[in-house]
C-alpha angles and dihedrals in degrees: 000000000000093000092053091050091051092048089052091049092050091048090053091049090050091051092048093049092047090052092048094047090053090051097047112101093196093223129132097269114134096232117076120195091202094056092040091051094048090047090053095241096103128076117244120193 
């Protein structure tokens, strides 16, 4: 079902964002794991 697929996608996105937030130091460094992860260039475990 389309709704179930969308729920699964949103759950995956929530999990990825949670992982990235916990790995973001919030400092002034130019690289950002959250943006890299959303762009698909970062590695998410």
